[in-house]
N, C-alpha and C positions, 0 to 999 in steps of 0.2 A: 504493500500500500504506500510506503514511503517513496519508493521509486516511481510509482504511478503519479503521486502528487508532485514530485520533482519535475517529471516530464510535462505534466499538465501546466504547471506554473511557468516552466521554461518556454513552452510553445505559446502560452498566452502572452507573456511579456514580449516575445519576438513578434507576435501578430500585432500587438498594440504599437510597438515601436515602428514596425514597417509601415503600418497604416498612417501613422503620423508623418513619416518620412516621405510617403507618396505625395502628401500635400506640401510639405516643407521643402522638398528638394527643388533646386532651381533648374537642374538639368532634367529634361524630359525623359531621356533614356534611363537615367538613374531612377526616376519615378516608376518607370515600367518594371525595372528590376526589383524595386522594393514591393511593387504590386505582386509580382510572381512569388516573392518570399512570403508575403502575407497570405496568398492562396495556399501555399504549401503548409504553412503553420496551421491554418484553419482546417485543412484536410487531415492533418495529423491529429488535431483535436477531435474531429468527427470520428476518426478511427478509434481513438482511445475511449470514447464514450459508447462504442458499440455500433455506431452508424457507419459501417464500412462502405455501404453503397454510396452514401453522400460524399464520403472521403475520397473514394476512387473517382467519382464523377468530378469532384473539384480538381483532382490531379489531371484527369484525361481531358475534360472539356475546357476548364478555365486556364490551367497552367499549360496544357499541351496545345491548345488551339487559340483561345481568346487572347491570352497575355502575349503569346508569341506573335500573333497577328498584330497586336498593338505595337510590339517592338519593331516589327518589320515596317509598319506604316510610319512610325516615328522616324526610323532611320532613312526611309525612302524620301519622306517629305523634308527631312533635315530641319526639324522644328527648332532645334537648339540654336541655330544661327539666325532665326527669324526674330525681328524686333517685336517687343510687346508694345503695340501701339494703342491698346485699349485705354490706358490711363495717361500715357505721355502725349498722345496725339490731340490736336485741337478739334479734330472732326468728331462729330457725334457718332457713336457706335451703337448699333442695335443689338449687339451680342449680349452685353451685360444685362439690360432689362429683361430679355427673354430668359437668360440663364437664372437670374434671381427669381423670376416668376415660376419657372419649372422646379427650382429648388424648394420654394415655399409649398408648391403643390405636393411634391414628393414627401416633404416633412409632415404635412398634415395627413397624408395617406398612411405614413408610418404610425402616427398617433392614433388614427382610427383603427388600424390593424391591432395595435397593442391593446387599446381599450376594448375592442371587440372580443379579443381572446380573454380579457379579464372578466367581462360580464357575460360570457357565453355559457349557456346552461349545459351544453353537452360536454364541457371540459371535464367535469367531475365524473361523468359517465365513461368518458374515454380513458381516464386514468385508472378506472377500476376494471378495465378489460383484462381478461386472462391472456397472457403471452405464451404462445406455444414455443417451446425451446427447440423443437425439431424443425420449425420453419425459419428460414433465414430472412434477413431484412430485404434482400433483393427479391426473393420470391413473394413476400408480402406486398411490397411496393408494386411489383408487376401485376399481381392479382387484382389490386385495387385500380391501378392505372389503366389496364386494358379491359376492365369490366364496367366500373361505375363512371369513370372519367374518360372513356374512349372517344367521345365526341369532342371534348376539350383538347385531348391529345391530337386528334386529327386536325382540329382548328389551328392549334399552334404550329403544326407542320405546314399548313397552308399559308399562315402568316410568314413563316420563315421562307417559304418558296417565293411569295410575293416580294419580300424584302431583297432576296437574292436577285430576282429579275430586275427590280428597281435599281439595285446597285450596278448591274451590268448595263442597263440603259443609260444611267447617269454618267458612267465612266466611258461609254463607247464614243469614240471619235473617228470620223472618216478622214483618212489620209490619202492624198493624191500621189500618183506615181507608183502605186503598189498593185501588182496583179492579184486579183481576187478570184476565188473559185465559186462558180454558181452551181449549186447542187441541183436545183430544180431544172436548169437548162441541160445538165448532163443526164439527169434521169429521163427527161421528156424527149431526148434526142432519138430520132428514128434511124433505121439502117441506111437509107439513102442519103442522110445528112452526114453520117460518119464515114461512109465508103464512097469513093468517087473513082470511076474508071476513066482514064485519060489515054488517048491515042497519041503516043509519042512517035514523032517522025525519026527516021534513021539519022544518026549523027547530029541530033538536035536535043537540047534539053527542054525542061519545062520551068515555068516560074511558079514557085509555091504560093506566092501572095495572090495570084490570079484566082 
């Protein structure tokens, strides 16, 4: 129990310190590295309390995909060399009011969530449920996710698909001077369009461009 408590407080201190450094660090790349450290510490805490599914999802999804994607985007955009013109510039910027507005909305949503759990009637009933030791957490989450919440699961997949298509459309740029392949033109091509018989005269060539 002493070793468990030592590891728990160690990971907790590392998680709090890294989360503070994400906001306090002036270098954007360093902030992403501290964010990765924060995710790893939180996943270790999840594993220590018995929620191994959430811990592995934190490692696979957030550390292995999201945080690495953030790091690649930051390094590609070279944000560290860009000047912070929101406060130093004389021009009015619309980013700060919108950022403050969304931050206030998210803050009130968190308050509503915490208050809802505090005054929810089913919390006491859920705490008194019998836990079957033979069933793992992954099996229990999958049983609930793919039965009772299957429509919400499919809806979240559709939202991710729409966001992926939107990102492709927003970042797509047409460039001139590049040969492009037309799949529909290739599929719809007939035999007479692909093969042409030419009567070549003796000791004379043909022009391919004709």
